C-alpha positions as CSV (number, residue, x, y, z in Angstrom):
1,M,-1.1,-12.0,-17.3
2,N,-1.9,-15.2,-15.6
3,T,-5.6,-14.8,-14.7
4,T,-5.5,-17.7,-12.2
5,A,-2.2,-16.8,-10.5
6,L,-4.0,-15.9,-7.3
7,S,-7.1,-18.0,-7.7
8,G,-8.9,-18.7,-4.5
9,R,-6.9,-16.2,-2.5
10,Q,-8.7,-13.9,0.0
11,A,-7.3,-10.4,0.0
12,L,-7.9,-7.1,1.8
13,V,-6.7,-3.8,0.5
14,T,-6.8,-0.5,2.5
15,G,-7.2,2.8,0.8
16,A,-8.8,1.1,-2.2
17,A,-11.4,3.6,-3.2
18,R,-9.1,5.3,-5.8
19,G,-5.6,5.6,-7.1
20,I,-3.0,3.0,-6.4
21,G,-5.2,1.0,-3.9
22,C,-8.0,0.7,-6.5
23,A,-5.6,-0.4,-9.1
24,I,-4.1,-3.0,-6.7
25,A,-7.5,-4.4,-5.9
26,G,-8.4,-4.6,-9.6
27,A,-5.1,-6.4,-10.5
28,L,-5.6,-8.9,-7.7
29,I,-9.2,-9.6,-8.9
30,A,-7.9,-10.0,-12.5
31,R,-5.6,-12.7,-11.2
32,G,-8.4,-14.6,-9.5
33,A,-8.3,-13.3,-5.9
34,T,-11.4,-12.4,-3.9
35,V,-10.8,-8.9,-2.6
36,L,-12.3,-6.9,0.3
37,M,-11.8,-3.3,-0.7
38,T,-11.7,-0.9,2.2
39,D,-11.6,2.9,2.5
40,K,-12.9,5.6,4.8
41,D,-14.7,7.3,1.8
42,G,-17.9,5.2,1.6
43,P,-19.5,6.6,-1.6
44,Q,-16.3,6.5,-3.6
45,L,-15.5,3.0,-2.3
46,T,-19.0,1.7,-3.2
47,A,-18.6,3.0,-6.7
48,A,-15.1,1.6,-7.1
49,A,-16.1,-1.8,-5.8
50,A,-19.1,-1.9,-8.0
51,S,-16.9,-1.2,-11.1
52,L,-14.7,-4.2,-10.1
53,N,-17.5,-6.5,-8.9
54,A,-15.7,-6.6,-5.5
55,L,-16.7,-6.8,-1.9
56,S,-16.3,-3.5,0.1
57,M,-16.3,-2.3,3.6
58,V,-15.9,1.2,5.1
59,L,-12.7,1.2,7.1
60,D,-10.9,4.2,8.5
61,V,-7.4,3.0,9.2
62,R,-7.1,5.5,12.1
63,E,-9.8,3.5,14.0
64,P,-8.5,0.2,15.6
65,G,-12.1,-1.0,15.9
66,H,-12.6,-0.9,12.2
67,F,-9.8,-3.4,11.7
68,D,-11.5,-5.7,14.3
69,A,-14.7,-5.4,12.3
70,A,-13.0,-6.3,9.1
71,A,-11.4,-9.3,10.8
72,E,-14.8,-10.5,11.9
73,T,-16.2,-10.0,8.4
74,L,-13.3,-12.1,6.9
75,R,-13.7,-14.7,9.6
76,T,-17.3,-15.1,8.8
77,R,-17.0,-15.1,5.0
78,A,-13.8,-17.1,4.4
79,G,-12.3,-18.0,7.8
80,R,-8.9,-16.7,6.7
81,L,-6.9,-13.9,5.0
82,D,-4.3,-14.8,2.4
83,I,-3.2,-11.3,1.2
84,L,-3.1,-8.0,3.1
85,V,-2.1,-4.9,1.3
86,N,-1.5,-1.9,3.6
87,N,-1.9,0.9,1.0
88,A,-3.7,3.7,2.7
89,G,-1.6,6.8,3.2
90,V,-1.5,10.6,3.4
91,L,1.2,13.0,2.1
92,T,2.8,16.2,3.3
93,A,4.9,18.5,1.1
94,G,7.0,21.6,1.6
95,A,9.8,22.6,4.0
96,F,10.2,20.8,7.3
97,D,8.8,23.7,9.3
98,S,5.6,24.0,7.1
99,T,4.1,20.8,8.6
100,S,1.8,21.4,11.5
101,A,1.5,19.3,14.7
102,D,-1.9,18.2,13.4
103,D,-0.4,17.2,10.1
104,W,2.3,15.1,11.9
105,D,-0.3,13.3,14.0
106,E,-2.3,12.5,10.9
107,L,0.8,11.2,9.1
108,L,1.6,8.9,12.0
109,A,-1.9,7.7,12.4
110,V,-2.5,6.8,8.8
111,N,1.0,5.9,7.5
112,V,2.4,4.1,10.6
113,S,-0.1,3.3,13.4
114,S,-2.5,1.7,10.9
115,L,0.0,-1.0,10.2
116,F,0.1,-1.8,13.9
117,H,-3.7,-2.0,14.1
118,A,-3.9,-4.1,10.9
119,A,-1.4,-6.6,12.2
120,R,-3.0,-6.9,15.6
121,S,-6.5,-7.6,14.1
122,L,-5.7,-9.4,10.8
123,V,-2.5,-11.4,11.2
124,P,-4.4,-14.0,13.4
125,L,-6.4,-14.8,10.3
126,M,-3.2,-15.5,8.2
127,H,-1.5,-18.8,7.8
128,A,1.5,-20.4,6.1
129,G,1.6,-19.2,2.5
130,A,-0.1,-15.9,3.3
131,C,1.6,-12.6,2.5
132,I,1.6,-8.9,3.4
133,V,2.6,-6.1,1.1
134,N,3.1,-2.6,2.6
135,V,3.2,0.5,0.4
136,A,6.2,2.6,1.4
137,S,7.8,5.2,-0.8
138,V,11.2,6.2,-2.3
139,S,10.9,9.1,0.3
140,A,11.9,6.5,2.9
141,Q,15.4,6.4,1.5
142,R,15.7,10.1,0.5
143,G,14.2,11.7,3.6
144,G,11.5,13.0,1.3
145,G,11.1,12.3,-2.4
146,A,10.3,14.3,-5.5
147,V,7.4,16.1,-3.8
148,G,6.9,14.5,-0.3
149,N,8.7,16.2,2.6
150,L,11.0,14.8,5.3
151,W,8.2,14.1,7.8
152,Y,6.3,12.0,5.1
153,G,9.6,10.3,4.4
154,A,10.1,9.5,8.0
155,T,6.8,7.8,8.3
156,K,7.5,5.7,5.2
157,A,10.9,4.8,6.7
158,A,9.0,3.4,9.6
159,V,7.0,1.3,7.1
160,V,10.2,-0.1,5.8
161,A,11.4,-1.0,9.4
162,I,8.0,-2.6,10.2
163,T,8.2,-4.6,7.0
164,T,11.7,-5.9,7.9
165,G,10.7,-6.8,11.5
166,M,7.5,-8.5,10.5
167,A,9.2,-10.5,7.9
168,R,11.6,-11.8,10.5
169,E,8.9,-12.5,13.1
170,L,6.3,-14.0,10.8
171,G,8.7,-16.0,8.7
172,P,8.6,-19.0,11.0
173,R,4.9,-19.1,10.5
174,G,5.3,-19.2,6.7
175,I,4.0,-15.6,6.2
176,R,5.9,-13.4,3.9
177,V,6.1,-9.6,4.3
178,N,7.4,-7.2,1.7
179,A,7.1,-3.6,0.7
180,V,7.0,-1.6,-2.5
181,A,8.5,1.9,-2.8
182,P,6.7,3.8,-5.5
183,G,8.4,6.8,-7.1
184,L,6.3,9.8,-8.2
185,V,2.9,8.7,-9.4
186,D,0.2,11.1,-10.6
187,T,-2.7,10.3,-8.3
188,A,-5.3,12.3,-6.3
189,L,-2.7,12.5,-3.5
190,T,-0.1,14.2,-5.7
191,H,-1.9,15.7,-8.6
192,D,-2.2,19.3,-7.2
193,L,1.6,19.3,-6.5
194,L,2.5,18.4,-10.1
195,T,2.7,21.9,-11.5
196,P,4.6,22.5,-14.7
197,S,7.5,24.0,-12.7
198,T,7.6,20.9,-10.5
199,L,7.5,18.5,-13.4
200,A,10.3,20.4,-15.2
201,R,12.4,20.1,-12.0
202,V,11.8,16.4,-11.3
203,M,11.6,14.7,-14.7
204,P,15.3,14.7,-15.3
205,R,15.6,12.6,-12.2
206,F,13.7,9.7,-13.8
207,P,16.0,7.9,-16.2
208,L,13.2,5.9,-17.7
209,G,11.7,9.3,-18.8
210,R,8.3,9.2,-17.3
211,L,6.4,9.1,-14.0
212,A,4.9,5.9,-12.7
213,V,1.3,5.0,-13.4
214,I,-0.8,3.2,-10.9
215,D,-0.7,-0.1,-12.8
216,D,3.1,-0.1,-12.5
217,I,2.6,-0.4,-8.7
218,A,-0.3,-2.9,-8.9
219,R,1.6,-5.3,-11.1
220,V,4.6,-5.5,-8.7
221,V,2.3,-6.0,-5.7
222,C,0.6,-8.9,-7.5
223,A,4.0,-10.4,-8.3
224,L,5.0,-10.2,-4.6
225,C,1.8,-12.0,-3.7
226,S,2.3,-14.8,-6.2
227,E,4.1,-18.1,-6.0
228,D,6.8,-16.6,-8.2
229,A,7.9,-14.7,-5.1
230,A,7.6,-17.7,-2.7
231,F,11.1,-17.1,-1.2
232,V,11.0,-13.3,-1.2
233,S,10.4,-11.8,2.2
234,G,11.7,-8.7,3.9
235,A,12.3,-7.0,0.6
236,L,11.8,-3.4,-0.4
237,V,11.1,-3.2,-4.1
238,P,11.4,0.3,-5.7
239,V,9.0,1.0,-8.5
240,D,10.5,4.3,-9.4
241,G,12.0,4.3,-12.9
242,A,15.5,4.4,-11.4
243,F,14.8,7.6,-9.4
244,L,16.8,6.3,-6.5
245,C,19.8,5.8,-8.8
246,T,20.1,9.5,-9.6
C-alpha cells in the first residue's frame, strides 16, 4: 500500500460510522487523505472517527441542508473538496409486494436523492483532478441481488445512471465520476439476512468462494481516487467475486 498515494487530498464520505463507509474512510486516511466522516448516527460516528483520528460531522443524507452545512465546513477548513464518496444507503429484501410505500420513499431518499443533494452542495467545491465515487450494487444489474429486492436494485440502477451522466457532464471540468458495485458483504445492513439457509443458497453463485469483506470495497474505492485511475471515468466496477458472471 502506498501511504502517500492520496497525500493532501480532502475527502468526504457519507455513511461512514460503520461498515463499508468506515472502511473507506480508514483506507483513504491510510493513504494520506484528510477525511471528513459523516453519518446520521452521531455517537457511532464520533467513536469511529476517534478510532481513525479523523474529522467528523453529523449528516443525514435525507436533509439537503446538512449537505449545505458540510460544504460550508469544507470551504472554511480547506476551501475545496478533492474526493466525494457517496456511500450511505439502505436495503430492502423480500418479494416485490413486501416493500411498503414508506420503505420505498426511504430507499429513494437515501439511495438516490442524496446524490442529487450532495452534487448540488459539494460539486461547486470540486476542481480539475477531483473525483466522485458512488457506491452502487450488483443489484443494479440483476434487478435485486443475492439478498436485496427489486426495489433496492432499482435505486442502485439509478445510482449507475447518475454516475454515467455526471461523468459526461463533469468531465470537461476535469472531475472524474465512477461507481463501485459490491456483491454480498457481511455488514450491519445485511447481517440479519445472512441465515445459514441463505448462505447455503447464495454461496455457489460466488466463483471465488467467499463473500466480500469491507476492505475489498475500500481498496477499490481508493484505487479509483488515485492517479492510477486518472483516465477512468464513467465506469462501474463490480467488486463481487464474479457473482455477475454466474
